[in-house]
N, C-alpha and C positions, 0 to 999 in steps of 0.2 A: 504494500500500500504506500509506504513512504517513498520507495523508488519511483513508483508511477506518479505520485504527486510531484516529485522533483523533476521528472522527465517532461512535464508539461502536457502529457498525453491524457487528457481528461475525459475523452469521449466514452471510455468504458470504465471510468473510475467507480461508477455506481456498483458495478459487479463486485469489486473489491470491498466496498463498504458493506454490501449485502452479505458477503461471505464472512466478513469480520463480525458483523452483528449477529448472524446466526450462530457462529462459533461461541461468541461471548455468552449468548443466552443459554446454549447447551452447557456451558461451564458454570451456570448459575449467576452470572453477572448481568442481570436483566437490565439494570439502568444503563450501563455502558453499551450493552447490545442494542437496546432500543435507540440510543442516541446515534449509533452507527447506522441503523436502519433509516432513521429520519434523514441522516446525511445522504444515504443512498437514494432516498426518494427525492431529495432536493437536487441531486446530481444527475438524475436519469435523463436521457436524451429524448425518450418517447414516453411522455407522461400518461398516455392512454394505451400503452402496449401491455402485453401479457406479463412481462417482468414487473412493470410498474404496479399492476394490479396485485401481483403476488406479494410485493413488498408492502403495499398499503394494507393488505389483509393481515400480514404479519405484524404490522404496527398496531392495528386494532386489537388483534389477539394478544399482543405483548402488553398493551395497556390494561386489557382485561386481566391478564395473569398477575399483574402487580396491583390490581384492585383500584386502578385510577380510571373509574368509569366516566368521569367528566371528560378526560382526554380521549377515552375510547369513543364517546359520543361525538366529540368534536371531529375526530378523524373519520369516523364512520359516516357522519352526515355529509362531510365534504366529499368523501369517496362516492356516496350514492348520488349526490348532487352532480358531480362531474360525469358520472355514468349516464345521467339522464340527458346529456347533451346529444343533439341529433347526430353528430359525427362520432360518437363514442362507439367503439367496437362491441359486438355483442358479448364477447368473452369478458371484457372489462365490466360490462353491466352485470353479467352473471356473478362475477367475483365480488362485486360491491354488495349485491343482495345476500350473498353467503356471509359476508362480513357482518351485515346487519343481523342475520340469523344468529351468528355467534354471540353478538351482544344481547339480543333478545333472550337467548337461551341462558346466558349468564344471569340475567335479571329475572328469570323465572317466567317470562312471557312465552310459554311454550306454543300456544296456539298461534301467536304472531310469528314465531320462528318457523312454524310449518308453512305459514303463508309466504314468508320470505323465501324459503327453500323452493316452494312451488313456483314462485315468480322467477327465481333464478333458473330453474329448470326450463321454464317456458321462454326465457329470454334468449337462449342459445339454440339455434336451429341449424339444419343442414349438416355438413360434414363435421363441423366443430362440435356439434352436440354429441357425437359418438365418443369423443374424448372427455368433454366437460361433463357428460352424463354421470360419470363416476363420482364427481365432487358432491352433487346432491345426495347420492347414496351414502357416502361417508358421513355427511352432515346429519342425515336422518338416523343413521345408526348411533351416532353420538347423542343426538337428541333423544332417541328412545331410551338409551341407557341412563342419561341424566334425569329424564322425567320419571323413569321407573323408580329411581331412588328418592325423588323429591316430592312427587305428587301423591295425594291420597289415592287409594286403590281404584275407586270408580273413575276418577279423572284420568289416571294413567291408562286404564283400560280404554276409555273413550279416545284419548289422544293416539294411542297406538293403532286402534281400529281405524281412525281417520287416516293415518299414514298408509295403512294397508289399502284403503279404498281410493285415495286421491292420487296415487303415483303409479299408474299402470304402465307408463311408457319409459320407465327407467331401464338402464342396460340389463339389469336382472331384477327379478321380482323381489320386493321387500317383504312379501307376505310371510315367507318362512321365518325371517328374522323377527318380524312383528309377532308372529305366533309364539316364538321362543320367549319374547319379552312378556307377552300376556301370560303364558304358562308360569313363568318365573314369579310374576307378581301374584298370581293365584296361589302358588305354593306359599309365598311369603304371607299372604292374607289368610291362609287356611281354607281357601275356597276349593276344596277337593271335589265337591259335587260338579262344579263346572268343568274341572279337568276330566272327570269320568264321563261326562256327557260328550265332550269333544272327542275323547278317545273312542267312545262307542260309535 
């Protein structure tokens, strides 16, 4: 990083800042790592490209991880606002909506998070959807696990059932995973009658 800064070749400096930031976060140095990611975002040459969206989502998630929700909201709102510009690529729009889902999940707004994941999934079409389609799947799997641990039994059941119904076009069916979540919650709640009915 220091050598590249001194060389004056700044076009790809954001890649170095991104790598440094990610490494620092992995080492548990979140404050320094986030500052490097902010620097990467400020330095990037294509602010609406796929790398920019990845960095911005990392920033939102990093602020969430250090419980700075005001900063997470600031960055997420700016990310979504920029993604709504007419010229914004659809992958950028999808990533912004997933960042919003991350924040909504952190704040316990699970229904809103499902809405954001659905909007992200619908925002990316064509060939790009084949690759991006896995991102909503991972988000829904995380959402299901978090909700399973946090929501009352009946609400968790309703949320996972909604996930199962509303995402029929994902790269692979979420229904099996949703069923595992439901069965786990039923076991936790002692609802063995429902388990036996389904098995029958």
